[in-house]
VODOTI-753129 format. One record per residue: residue number from 1; residue in one letter; chain; x, y, z of N, C-alpha, C in turn. Coordinates in nm, 2 decimals, always signed. Last residue first. Layout:
% residues N
+-----+---------+--------+--------+--------+--------+--------+--------+--------+--------+--------+--------+
! num ! residuo ! cadena !    n_X !    n_Y !    n_Z !   ca_X !   ca_Y !   ca_Z !    c_X !    c_Y !    c_Z !
+-----+---------+--------+--------+--------+--------+--------+--------+--------+--------+--------+--------+
! NUM !       a !      A !      X !      Y !      Z !      X !      Y !      Z !      X !      Y !      Z !
...
+-----+---------+--------+--------+--------+--------+--------+--------+--------+--------+--------+--------+
END
This chain:
% residues 62
+-----+---------+--------+--------+--------+--------+--------+--------+--------+--------+--------+--------+
! num ! residuo ! cadena !    n_X !    n_Y !    n_Z !   ca_X !   ca_Y !   ca_Z !    c_X !    c_Y !    c_Z !
+-----+---------+--------+--------+--------+--------+--------+--------+--------+--------+--------+--------+
!  62 !       n !      A !  +0.56 !  +2.21 !  +1.40 !  +0.65 !  +2.10 !  +1.44 !  +0.60 !  +2.02 !  +1.55 !
!  61 !       v !      A !  +0.40 !  +2.32 !  +1.12 !  +0.39 !  +2.30 !  +1.26 !  +0.48 !  +2.19 !  +1.30 !
!  60 !       t !      A !  +0.45 !  +2.56 !  +0.86 !  +0.46 !  +2.43 !  +0.92 !  +0.45 !  +2.43 !  +1.07 !
!  59 !       h !      A !  +0.22 !  +2.76 !  +0.67 !  +0.33 !  +2.75 !  +0.77 !  +0.33 !  +2.61 !  +0.82 !
!  58 !       f !      A !  +0.09 !  +2.97 !  +0.42 !  +0.13 !  +2.83 !  +0.46 !  +0.24 !  +2.84 !  +0.56 !
!  57 !       k !      A !  -0.17 !  +3.20 !  +0.40 !  -0.03 !  +3.18 !  +0.41 !  -0.01 !  +3.04 !  +0.47 !
!  56 !       v !      A !  -0.42 !  +3.28 !  +0.17 !  -0.39 !  +3.20 !  +0.29 !  -0.24 !  +3.18 !  +0.29 !
!  55 !       l !      A !  -0.50 !  +3.61 !  +0.06 !  -0.44 !  +3.48 !  +0.04 !  -0.40 !  +3.41 !  +0.17 !
!  54 !       s !      A !  -0.58 !  +3.87 !  +0.09 !  -0.66 !  +3.77 !  +0.16 !  -0.61 !  +3.63 !  +0.13 !
!  53 !       a !      A !  -0.43 !  +4.03 !  -0.07 !  -0.40 !  +4.04 !  +0.08 !  -0.48 !  +3.93 !  +0.15 !
!  52 !       k !      A !  -0.55 !  +4.01 !  -0.31 !  -0.43 !  +3.94 !  -0.29 !  -0.39 !  +3.93 !  -0.14 !
!  51 !       d !      A !  -0.90 !  +3.97 !  -0.32 !  -0.79 !  +4.06 !  -0.29 !  -0.67 !  +3.97 !  -0.26 !
!  50 !       s !      A !  -1.04 !  +3.79 !  -0.60 !  -1.02 !  +3.81 !  -0.46 !  -0.90 !  +3.90 !  -0.44 !
!  49 !       p !      A !  -1.29 !  +3.81 !  -0.86 !  -1.15 !  +3.82 !  -0.81 !  -1.15 !  +3.84 !  -0.66 !
!  48 !       t !      A !  -1.50 !  +3.63 !  -1.01 !  -1.51 !  +3.70 !  -0.88 !  -1.37 !  +3.71 !  -0.83 !
!  47 !       k !      A !  -1.64 !  +3.62 !  -1.33 !  -1.53 !  +3.60 !  -1.25 !  -1.55 !  +3.69 !  -1.12 !
!  46 !       v !      A !  -1.95 !  +3.45 !  -1.41 !  -1.87 !  +3.57 !  -1.40 !  -1.75 !  +3.55 !  -1.31 !
!  45 !       s !      A !  -2.14 !  +3.25 !  -1.65 !  -2.06 !  +3.27 !  -1.53 !  -1.99 !  +3.40 !  -1.53 !
!  44 !       k !      A !  -2.47 !  +3.19 !  -1.74 !  -2.34 !  +3.26 !  -1.77 !  -2.27 !  +3.28 !  -1.64 !
!  43 !       c !      A !  -2.63 !  +2.87 !  -1.77 !  -2.62 !  +3.00 !  -1.71 !  -2.48 !  +3.06 !  -1.74 !
!  42 !       d !      A !  -2.68 !  +2.61 !  -1.84 !  -2.66 !  +2.71 !  -1.95 !  -2.64 !  +2.85 !  -1.90 !
!  41 !       t !      A !  -2.74 !  +2.47 !  -1.61 !  -2.61 !  +2.44 !  -1.68 !  -2.58 !  +2.54 !  -1.80 !
!  40 !       m !      A !  -2.95 !  +2.47 !  -1.44 !  -2.88 !  +2.60 !  -1.47 !  -2.75 !  +2.58 !  -1.54 !
!  39 !       k !      A !  -3.11 !  +2.28 !  -1.30 !  -3.13 !  +2.31 !  -1.44 !  -3.07 !  +2.44 !  -1.48 !
!  38 !       f !      A !  -3.04 !  +2.21 !  -1.05 !  -3.13 !  +2.32 !  -1.06 !  -3.15 !  +2.37 !  -1.20 !
!  37 !       r !      A !  -2.86 !  +2.00 !  -1.10 !  -2.97 !  +1.97 !  -1.02 !  -3.08 !  +2.08 !  -1.03 !
!  36 !       e !      A !  -2.66 !  +2.12 !  -1.25 !  -2.74 !  +2.02 !  -1.32 !  -2.87 !  +2.00 !  -1.23 !
!  35 !       l !      A !  -2.55 !  +2.29 !  -1.06 !  -2.61 !  +2.35 !  -1.18 !  -2.70 !  +2.25 !  -1.25 !
!  34 !       m !      A !  -2.46 !  +2.09 !  -0.88 !  -2.57 !  +2.18 !  -0.83 !  -2.63 !  +2.25 !  -0.96 !
!  33 !       k !      A !  -2.26 !  +1.97 !  -1.03 !  -2.37 !  +1.89 !  -0.99 !  -2.49 !  +1.98 !  -0.94 !
!  32 !       r !      A !  -2.08 !  +2.19 !  -1.06 !  -2.15 !  +2.13 !  -1.18 !  -2.27 !  +2.05 !  -1.14 !
!  31 !       i !      A !  -2.01 !  +2.22 !  -0.79 !  -2.08 !  +2.33 !  -0.86 !  -2.15 !  +2.27 !  -0.99 !
!  30 !       y !      A !  -1.87 !  +1.98 !  -0.75 !  -1.99 !  +2.02 !  -0.67 !  -2.07 !  +2.12 !  -0.74 !
!  29 !       t !      A !  -1.66 !  +2.01 !  -0.93 !  -1.75 !  +1.90 !  -0.94 !  -1.88 !  +1.93 !  -0.87 !
!  28 !       s !      A !  -1.52 !  +2.24 !  -0.84 !  -1.59 !  +2.24 !  -0.97 !  -1.69 !  +2.13 !  -0.99 !
!  27 !       q !      A !  -1.40 !  +2.35 !  -0.61 !  -1.52 !  +2.27 !  -0.60 !  -1.60 !  +2.26 !  -0.73 !
!  26 !       h !      A !  -1.05 !  +2.36 !  -0.52 !  -1.17 !  +2.41 !  -0.59 !  -1.28 !  +2.31 !  -0.57 !
!  25 !       v !      A !  -0.73 !  +2.47 !  -0.45 !  -0.85 !  +2.39 !  -0.39 !  -0.97 !  +2.45 !  -0.47 !
!  24 !       k !      A !  -0.39 !  +2.43 !  -0.50 !  -0.51 !  +2.49 !  -0.55 !  -0.62 !  +2.40 !  -0.50 !
!  23 !       l !      A !  -0.07 !  +2.52 !  -0.41 !  -0.18 !  +2.43 !  -0.37 !  -0.31 !  +2.50 !  -0.41 !
!  22 !       i !      A !  +0.27 !  +2.53 !  -0.50 !  +0.14 !  +2.58 !  -0.52 !  +0.03 !  +2.47 !  -0.48 !
!  21 !       k !      A !  +0.55 !  +2.49 !  -0.54 !  +0.49 !  +2.52 !  -0.41 !  +0.36 !  +2.59 !  -0.42 !
!  20 !       l !      A !  +0.66 !  +2.39 !  -0.77 !  +0.63 !  +2.54 !  -0.77 !  +0.57 !  +2.59 !  -0.63 !
!  19 !       k !      A !  +0.68 !  +2.13 !  -0.67 !  +0.80 !  +2.20 !  -0.73 !  +0.78 !  +2.35 !  -0.73 !
!  18 !       r !      A !  +0.43 !  +2.05 !  -0.60 !  +0.53 !  +2.06 !  -0.50 !  +0.65 !  +2.15 !  -0.55 !
!  17 !       d !      A !  +0.13 !  +2.13 !  -0.66 !  +0.25 !  +2.13 !  -0.74 !  +0.36 !  +2.16 !  -0.64 !
!  16 !       r !      A !  -0.19 !  +1.99 !  -0.63 !  -0.07 !  +2.03 !  -0.56 !  +0.05 !  +2.02 !  -0.66 !
!  15 !       i !      A !  -0.53 !  +2.03 !  -0.60 !  -0.42 !  +2.02 !  -0.70 !  -0.30 !  +2.07 !  -0.63 !
!  14 !       i !      A !  -0.83 !  +1.89 !  -0.49 !  -0.70 !  +1.95 !  -0.45 !  -0.60 !  +1.92 !  -0.56 !
!  13 !       q !      A !  -1.17 !  +1.95 !  -0.45 !  -1.07 !  +1.89 !  -0.53 !  -0.94 !  +1.97 !  -0.50 !
!  12 !       l !      A !  -1.38 !  +1.88 !  -0.17 !  -1.30 !  +1.97 !  -0.24 !  -1.19 !  +1.90 !  -0.32 !
!  11 !       g !      A !  -1.52 !  +1.68 !  -0.04 !  -1.58 !  +1.74 !  -0.15 !  -1.50 !  +1.85 !  -0.22 !
!  10 !       l !      A !  -1.33 !  +1.60 !  +0.16 !  -1.46 !  +1.66 !  +0.20 !  -1.52 !  +1.74 !  +0.08 !
!   9 !       f !      A !  -1.09 !  +1.59 !  -0.08 !  -1.11 !  +1.59 !  +0.06 !  -1.23 !  +1.67 !  +0.10 !
!   8 !       c !      A !  -0.89 !  +1.46 !  -0.34 !  -1.02 !  +1.51 !  -0.30 !  -1.04 !  +1.49 !  -0.15 !
!   7 !       q !      A !  -0.64 !  +1.39 !  -0.36 !  -0.69 !  +1.46 !  -0.47 !  -0.83 !  +1.52 !  -0.44 !
!   6 !       a !      A !  -0.35 !  +1.37 !  -0.14 !  -0.50 !  +1.37 !  -0.16 !  -0.54 !  +1.45 !  -0.28 !
!   5 !       d !      A !  -0.05 !  +1.21 !  -0.23 !  -0.13 !  +1.33 !  -0.20 !  -0.28 !  +1.31 !  -0.23 !
!   4 !       s !      A !  -0.03 !  +0.86 !  -0.12 !  +0.00 !  +0.97 !  -0.21 !  -0.08 !  +1.09 !  -0.17 !
!   3 !       v !      A !  +0.10 !  +0.57 !  +0.00 !  +0.03 !  +0.69 !  +0.03 !  +0.07 !  +0.80 !  -0.06 !
!   2 !       t !      A !  +0.06 !  +0.22 !  -0.08 !  +0.13 !  +0.34 !  -0.09 !  +0.04 !  +0.46 !  -0.05 !
!   1 !       m !      A !  +0.08 !  -0.12 !  +0.00 !  +0.00 !  +0.00 !  +0.00 !  +0.09 !  +0.12 !  +0.00 !
+-----+---------+--------+--------+--------+--------+--------+--------+--------+--------+--------+--------+
END
């Protein structure tokens, strides 16, 4: 048995690039299912930018 990085946790999809030290978390699958459930798959999306100051900082705990 081998252990690898999680790709999904509590409904969140996780993309990790160790080399670039990037961790992306998204809910595309959940959103797609909700759009299908409420018959809104043809709706138009808009971008919602976030303030760079609100980015989560990573730190290690020993």
